[in-house]
C-alpha positions, 0 to 999 in steps of 0.5 A, a space after each residue: 659480750 662483744 662490743 659494737 662499734 656504731 657508724 655514726 657517718 651512715 646515712 639512712 631514710 625511712 619514707 612512709 607512704 602517709 594514709 596510704 590506702 584512703 590517700 589511694 581512694 581520695 586519689 583516685 575518687 575526687 568525691 572522697 577528697 577531705 572528707 573523713 575515710 575509713 578502709 576496712 569492714 562497713 560499720 553494721 559489721 564486725 569488721 575493722 578498721 584497715 587505715 583512715 584518712 587523717 580526717 577520720 582520724 581527728 575523731 579518734 579513729 585508728 586502725 584495727 577499731 572495730 568499724 562499729 565503735 568508729 562509725 560512733 566516733 564519726 557517724 559521717 565518716 564513709 567505709 569503703 572496701 579495700 582495693 588491694 590491686 589498686 594499692 599494690 600498684 601504687 606501692 610498686 611505683 614508690 618502691 621504682 624510685 627508690 631504686 633509682 636511687 640506691 639498691 640498698 632498699 629494704 620494704 618492710 610494708 607495702 608502705 614503707 622501706 628504709 634506704 640506705 644512701 651512703 654509697 648511691 647511684 648520683 654519687 650525692 651526699 646530702 641524704 636530706 636533699 634525696 629524702 626530698 627529690 624522692 618526697 618530690 618524685 612520690 607526688 609527681 607520679 603518682 599524686 599521694 605523698 609520704 613522710 621520711 625520716 633521715 637520720 645515722 642509724 635505721 631506728 632514728 630514721 623511723 623516729 624521724 618518719 613519724 615526727 612531721 606527719 603528714 607530707 613531712 621531712 625529719 633530719 636527726 643528725 648525731 648530734 641531736 639524737 641525744 636531745 631528741 631521744 631524751 625527750 621522746 615519750 616511752 609511746 612515741 618508741 618504734 619497736 614498744 607496745 601497749 603492754 610494754 609501755 604499761 609495764 614502763 610507766 609502772 616503774 615510772 619510765 614515761 620518757 626516754 630519759 626515763 628508761 636511759 637511767 636503767 641499767 643494762 642488767 636491770 632492762 633485761 632482767 625486767 623485759 627479757 632480751 628485748 631489754 639489750 635492744 631498748 637499752 641501745 636504742 635510747 641511746 642512739 644505737 643500732 646496727 641492724 643493716 638495711 636489707 640484711 635485717 629481719 632473717 626471721 619472720 611472722 606470718 599471719 592471717 586472721 578473720 573477725 566473723 560476723 557472727 560467732 560460729 560454732 560449726 567446726 566443718 566451717 571453721 577446718 574450711 576456713 583453715 585449709 584457705 589460709 593455710 593455702 594461701 600461706 603456703 602458695 606464699 611461702 613456697 613463692 618466696 622459697 622460705 622455710 617456717 619452724 612453727 605453726 600457731 593458731 589464735 582464737 577468740 570466743 563470743 566473750 572475747 576470752 582468747 588464746 593462741 596454741 602452738 607448734 613447733 616442728 623438728 622438720 620444716 615447713 613449707 607447704 599448704 598440706 603442713 600448714 593446714 595439717 598442724 593448724 587443724 590439730 590444734 585447732 580441735 584439741 585446743 576448742 572448748 565445748 559449747 562456746 561459739 567463737 568470733 575470730 580465728 587465724 593461723 600464723 607461720 613462724 621461725 622463718 628463714 628466707 634463703 633469698 631476700 628480704 620478706 615484705 609485707 603481703 596482704 590479701 584480700 579482705 573480701 572474698 566471694 565465697 565466704 557465707 560470712 559476707 562480712 568478714 574482715 580476713 588481713 595477712 601480714 608480715 611481722 618483724 620479730 
């Protein structure tokens, strides 16, 4: 295997806005400040939480939680419908600040980005000073707060931005990386999800120091190709370049309906609608996909996914719809209603620029299921 040389002189910043959607709402509506605010579906619907304020998080509320359950945890919570135009505008203002310092910016979602400031427009030597200036400008220009992580690679910068939230700054220097990573709980490792965490805990891996004891061969044997990534990150090694990683993405859109449905015509109308949005998005960004998948969750919470990889490029609403329609028709079980339906497209090639997170409106006037929650998002593979 070719040896990779890791440059510890790089200066990488990860900026992550604090409870972004909720913070925008509290900024624009002073009566919400200091109160538990939940963005997403109504508590009497089958929607889910998109995000929530830090006041709400104290009650155990978190994103992707059913709104009804969030209400039970905190009956005094204020549920707010999302205003995506406001969030988009605030995001654009924040991103403009980043480009004042460097053109090496990788926006990974509407509220976070990596910056490579090894060389920057002000010839500043200190990445931590740059990060502090950026956080100050964000506060002055938008009224919002952001947390930042500074280190010599993307993984450590991301870990750093999460260590001192909200409104914090964490610097992880090369000499500190070993101690930070060895004492970091597995659940805090960016890129290790819940299922992988469970697998690791089953073999007595609870902290980075435990993960570090596993050989590369065993890591790959247990976790597949991603095991190589785990082996390196726990050693502070991450060769990914800001702005040039993530050439392959998935784009997914799914909805939880207000009531279980078995109307196939309605399902197909919904598939056409989101296929149109996904098709428009990849065409605007000059992307080409190869795989279309559908996700179905039945009323009893049984979940299935079905995929088709085309030998030809997929780049239109018609392609996405035709494939997802066939997958749906071939997958539906007789006399069973569904509660969730979604489409994802993957194996995406971006010819010109990085793909950024796009979130589409949760609520649409056309929909007879008025409490349906819809979210469209990009996922790095």
